[in-house]
C-alpha positions as CSV (number, residue, x, y, z in Angstrom):
1,M,0.0,0.0,0.0
2,S,1.3,3.5,-0.8
3,I,0.1,6.7,0.9
4,R,-0.8,9.5,-1.5
5,A,1.6,12.4,-1.0
6,V,0.1,15.9,-0.8
7,K,0.8,17.4,-4.2
8,K,-0.4,20.9,-3.2
9,I,-2.7,22.8,-0.9
10,L,-4.8,25.5,-2.5
11,K,-6.7,28.3,-0.9
12,P,-10.0,29.1,-2.7
13,K,-10.3,32.4,-4.4
14,P,-13.2,34.8,-3.9
15,T,-15.4,34.8,-7.0
16,L,-18.5,36.5,-8.2
17,E,-20.9,34.4,-10.2
18,G,-24.5,34.4,-11.4
19,A,-26.4,37.6,-10.7
20,G,-23.8,38.6,-8.0
21,V,-23.3,35.6,-5.8
22,K,-20.2,35.7,-3.7
23,L,-18.5,32.3,-3.4
24,Q,-15.1,30.7,-3.0
25,R,-13.6,28.8,-6.0
26,G,-11.3,26.0,-5.1
27,F,-10.2,25.3,-8.6
28,G,-11.3,26.1,-12.2
29,F,-8.7,28.7,-13.0
30,G,-5.8,26.7,-14.4
31,D,-4.8,23.6,-16.3
32,P,-7.8,21.2,-16.4
33,K,-5.4,18.2,-16.7
34,E,-4.5,18.6,-13.0
35,F,-7.9,17.6,-11.7
36,D,-9.2,15.7,-14.8
37,P,-12.1,14.6,-14.9
38,F,-13.1,17.5,-12.7
39,L,-13.2,21.0,-14.0
40,L,-14.3,23.3,-11.2
41,F,-15.2,23.3,-7.5
42,D,-17.1,26.1,-5.8
43,D,-17.8,26.5,-2.1
44,F,-20.9,28.7,-1.8
45,R,-21.2,28.8,2.0
46,N,-22.4,32.2,3.0
47,D,-24.3,33.6,6.0
48,N,-25.2,36.9,4.4
49,P,-28.4,36.7,2.3
50,D,-27.4,39.9,0.5
51,E,-24.4,38.1,-1.0
52,Y,-26.3,35.1,-2.4
53,L,-30.1,35.8,-2.9
54,A,-29.6,37.2,-6.5
55,G,-28.8,33.6,-7.4
56,F,-28.0,32.0,-10.7
57,P,-30.7,33.1,-13.2
58,W,-31.2,31.2,-16.5
59,H,-27.9,30.0,-18.1
60,P,-26.9,27.2,-20.4
61,H,-24.7,24.1,-19.9
62,R,-23.4,21.6,-22.4
63,G,-20.8,18.8,-22.2
64,I,-20.5,18.5,-18.4
65,E,-22.2,17.2,-15.3
66,T,-22.8,19.4,-12.2
67,I,-23.0,18.1,-8.7
68,T,-24.6,20.3,-6.1
69,Y,-24.4,19.3,-2.4
70,V,-26.4,21.4,0.0
71,L,-25.5,21.5,3.7
72,A,-27.8,24.2,5.0
73,G,-30.5,26.4,3.4
74,Q,-32.1,25.4,0.1
75,V,-31.7,25.9,-3.6
76,D,-34.8,26.1,-5.9
77,H,-34.0,25.0,-9.4
78,G,-35.8,24.8,-12.7
79,D,-34.9,24.2,-16.4
80,S,-36.0,24.6,-20.0
81,L,-37.3,21.1,-20.1
82,G,-39.9,21.8,-17.4
83,N,-38.0,20.1,-14.5
84,S,-38.1,21.9,-11.1
85,G,-37.5,21.2,-7.5
86,T,-35.9,22.2,-4.2
87,L,-32.6,21.0,-2.7
88,S,-32.4,21.3,1.1
89,G,-29.8,20.5,3.8
90,G,-28.1,17.2,3.1
91,D,-29.6,16.8,-0.4
92,V,-27.6,16.3,-3.6
93,Q,-28.4,17.0,-7.3
94,W,-26.4,15.4,-10.1
95,M,-27.2,17.1,-13.4
96,T,-25.9,15.6,-16.7
97,A,-26.2,18.6,-19.0
98,G,-25.1,16.5,-22.0
99,S,-26.3,18.1,-25.3
100,G,-27.6,21.1,-23.6
101,I,-29.9,22.5,-20.9
102,I,-30.8,26.0,-19.8
103,H,-31.6,26.2,-16.1
104,Q,-31.6,28.4,-13.0
105,E,-30.6,27.9,-9.4
106,M,-31.9,30.3,-6.8
107,P,-30.5,29.9,-3.2
108,K,-32.5,30.7,-0.1
109,G,-31.0,30.6,3.4
110,D,-32.3,28.7,6.4
111,D,-33.9,30.5,9.4
112,Q,-30.5,31.8,10.5
113,G,-29.7,33.1,7.0
114,R,-27.2,30.4,6.2
115,M,-26.7,29.1,2.6
116,H,-24.1,26.4,2.7
117,G,-23.1,24.0,0.0
118,F,-20.7,23.0,-2.8
119,Q,-20.8,22.6,-6.5
120,L,-18.5,20.4,-8.5
121,W,-18.3,20.2,-12.3
122,A,-17.3,16.9,-13.9
123,N,-16.3,16.7,-17.6
124,L,-18.0,14.4,-20.1
125,P,-16.0,12.3,-22.6
126,S,-16.4,13.2,-26.3
127,S,-18.6,10.2,-26.8
128,L,-21.2,11.6,-24.3
129,K,-20.9,15.3,-24.8
130,M,-24.2,15.3,-26.7
131,T,-26.1,12.7,-24.6
132,T,-29.6,13.3,-23.4
133,P,-29.8,15.6,-20.3
134,R,-30.5,13.8,-17.1
135,Y,-31.2,14.8,-13.4
136,Q,-30.7,12.8,-10.3
137,D,-32.1,14.5,-7.2
138,V,-31.3,12.7,-4.0
139,T,-32.7,13.6,-0.6
140,G,-30.3,13.6,2.4
141,K,-32.1,10.6,4.0
142,D,-31.3,8.5,1.0
143,I,-27.6,9.0,1.2
144,P,-26.1,6.1,3.2
145,E,-23.7,6.9,6.1
146,V,-21.2,4.3,7.3
147,V,-19.7,4.5,10.8
148,D,-16.4,2.8,11.6
149,D,-15.5,1.4,15.0
150,D,-13.4,4.5,15.8
151,G,-16.4,6.8,15.2
152,T,-15.4,7.9,11.7
153,R,-18.5,8.7,9.6
154,V,-18.6,8.7,5.9
155,R,-21.6,9.8,3.8
156,V,-21.4,8.0,0.4
157,V,-22.9,10.3,-2.1
158,C,-21.6,8.5,-5.2
159,G,-19.5,5.4,-5.9
160,N,-18.7,2.5,-3.7
161,F,-16.9,2.8,-0.4
162,W,-16.4,0.3,2.5
163,G,-18.9,-2.0,0.7
164,T,-21.6,0.7,0.6
165,S,-22.8,2.2,-2.7
166,G,-24.1,5.8,-3.0
167,P,-27.5,6.5,-4.6
168,V,-26.1,8.5,-7.6
169,D,-25.3,6.2,-10.5
170,G,-24.5,6.0,-14.3
171,I,-22.0,8.9,-14.1
172,A,-19.4,9.0,-16.9
173,A,-16.4,9.9,-14.7
174,D,-17.3,7.0,-12.4
175,P,-16.5,9.3,-9.4
176,I,-16.4,8.6,-5.7
177,Y,-17.8,11.5,-3.7
178,L,-17.6,11.2,0.1
179,D,-18.4,13.4,3.1
180,V,-15.9,12.3,5.8
181,S,-15.9,13.2,9.5
182,V,-13.0,11.9,11.6
183,P,-13.3,12.3,15.4
184,P,-10.8,14.3,17.5
185,G,-7.4,12.9,17.7
186,K,-8.1,9.9,15.5
187,R,-5.9,8.8,12.5
188,K,-7.7,7.3,9.6
189,T,-6.5,5.7,6.3
190,L,-9.0,5.7,3.5
191,P,-8.6,3.7,0.2
192,V,-8.4,5.6,-3.1
193,E,-7.9,3.7,-6.3
194,T,-4.4,4.4,-7.8
195,S,-5.6,5.2,-11.3
196,R,-7.8,8.1,-10.1
197,H,-7.1,11.8,-9.5
198,A,-8.2,12.7,-6.0
199,F,-8.6,15.8,-3.9
200,A,-10.0,16.6,-0.4
201,Y,-11.7,19.8,0.7
202,V,-11.6,20.5,4.4
203,F,-14.6,22.5,5.7
204,A,-14.7,21.9,9.4
205,G,-12.2,21.2,12.2
206,S,-8.5,20.7,11.5
207,G,-6.0,18.0,10.8
208,T,-3.0,16.7,8.9
209,F,-2.8,14.8,5.7
210,R,0.2,12.6,6.0
211,N,2.9,11.6,3.5
212,A,5.2,8.8,4.4
213,S,7.4,11.4,6.1
214,D,6.0,14.9,5.7
215,P,2.6,15.7,7.3
216,R,0.8,18.7,5.8
217,A,-1.5,20.6,8.1
218,V,-4.8,22.0,7.0
219,K,-7.4,23.6,9.2
220,T,-10.6,25.6,9.4
221,D,-11.1,28.0,12.3
222,G,-14.2,28.9,14.2
223,V,-15.9,25.5,14.1
224,S,-18.6,24.4,16.6
225,S,-17.9,21.0,18.1
226,G,-19.6,17.7,17.2
227,V,-20.0,15.6,14.2
228,G,-21.9,17.3,11.5
229,S,-20.9,20.8,12.5
230,I,-20.5,23.4,9.8
231,A,-17.5,25.7,9.5
232,E,-18.4,29.4,9.9
233,E,-17.7,31.8,7.1
234,M,-14.5,33.0,8.7
235,G,-13.2,29.5,8.3
236,N,-9.9,29.0,6.5
237,R,-10.8,26.6,3.7
238,S,-8.2,24.2,2.4
239,L,-8.3,22.2,-0.8
240,V,-5.7,19.4,-0.9
241,L,-4.7,17.8,-4.3
242,F,-3.1,14.4,-3.9
243,D,-0.4,12.7,-5.9
244,R,-0.6,9.0,-7.0
245,G,-1.0,6.2,-4.5
246,D,-3.8,3.9,-3.2
247,E,-4.7,5.4,0.2
248,V,-5.0,8.8,2.0
249,T,-4.1,9.1,5.6
250,V,-5.5,11.9,7.8
251,Q,-4.8,12.8,11.4
252,A,-7.7,14.7,13.0
253,G,-7.0,17.6,15.2
254,E,-8.5,18.4,18.6
255,Q,-11.9,19.4,17.1
256,G,-12.0,16.5,14.6
257,I,-12.0,17.1,10.9
258,R,-14.7,17.0,8.2
259,F,-13.9,17.0,4.5
260,L,-15.1,16.0,1.1
261,L,-13.0,13.3,-0.5
262,V,-13.5,13.2,-4.3
263,S,-11.8,11.0,-6.9
264,G,-12.4,10.1,-10.5
265,K,-10.8,8.5,-13.5
266,P,-9.1,10.9,-15.9
267,I,-10.7,11.3,-19.3
268,E,-7.5,12.5,-20.9
269,E,-9.1,14.4,-23.8
270,P,-8.7,17.9,-25.1
271,V,-10.7,20.6,-23.3
272,A,-12.2,23.6,-25.1
273,W,-14.0,25.7,-22.4
274,Y,-16.2,28.7,-22.6
275,G,-18.1,29.5,-19.4
276,P,-20.7,26.8,-18.8
277,I,-20.0,25.1,-22.1
278,V,-17.2,22.5,-22.2
279,M,-16.4,20.7,-25.4
280,N,-13.3,19.2,-27.1
281,T,-12.6,21.7,-29.8
282,E,-12.9,25.4,-30.5
283,D,-15.2,24.5,-33.5
284,E,-17.6,22.7,-31.2
285,L,-17.6,25.8,-28.9
286,R,-18.4,28.1,-31.8
287,Q,-21.2,25.8,-32.9
288,A,-22.7,25.8,-29.4
289,V,-22.6,29.7,-29.3
290,A,-24.1,29.9,-32.8
291,E,-26.9,27.5,-31.7
292,M,-27.6,29.6,-28.6
293,R,-28.1,32.7,-30.8
294,A,-30.2,30.8,-33.3
295,G,-32.4,29.2,-30.6
296,T,-31.4,25.6,-31.5
297,F,-29.3,24.9,-28.5
298,I,-31.8,22.5,-26.8
299,K,-31.7,19.1,-28.6
300,H,-33.8,16.9,-26.4
301,G,-37.3,17.6,-25.1
302,K,-38.7,16.3,-21.8
């Protein structure tokens, strides 16, 4: 067994999206090969409604899948095919945009004004870029949670982990998406298949991801105690990109640690990217923009 070394630790960048939503972008700025098959990761935790209520009005997507995981508050969504619904605390939506969809996402806080959650973009291979759009809305109660003997808790959103399969299926990147909570002072080793790219995003507590010799500390401040606690906005977020290996080892700090652990098989294809449209070539991008202008962007009806 080989421990995955920490390749780099990234601090998310403040970003303005949609109609003026303030969020933190973990990655999505640089070379897409580094996180392949993942393209972008946003942390939209915010306790100030003035900074998120404008939401994400109607916008297109093509060639990707978006994964929205809500911790607190809710997100109302609707699309050009007539789908609509609401995501609340603990819920997940996995949207395969495929050949094209136009949708909107409008966040609303909980009774304390909190809107907490994450969005991840996964690329589609060229063979599936123009597939039929598909939604998978999963309520929090349908996401299985496994608890180990030492108290470590893992919510399995997607993929198979410790013999438990998450409810989201049929995803091109075959990702594993986990919400992991390790109790105070515990050290935990988690398997990650060698062929995958993998990253962790720490959002509560503190801890150390260990190489064979060189532990790398990551922490978030101002966290209430207890499993399931949510980092406050002043928290110091940390995104950890791992090198190759077949396991990740984490040492939890005195408050424990909670993080997303995400891995996927690289697609290793060219990426041509324009906002919410991700194709393989510049010609395909130009075609998508021309179709938007001509009103022929949507290829599949409900």
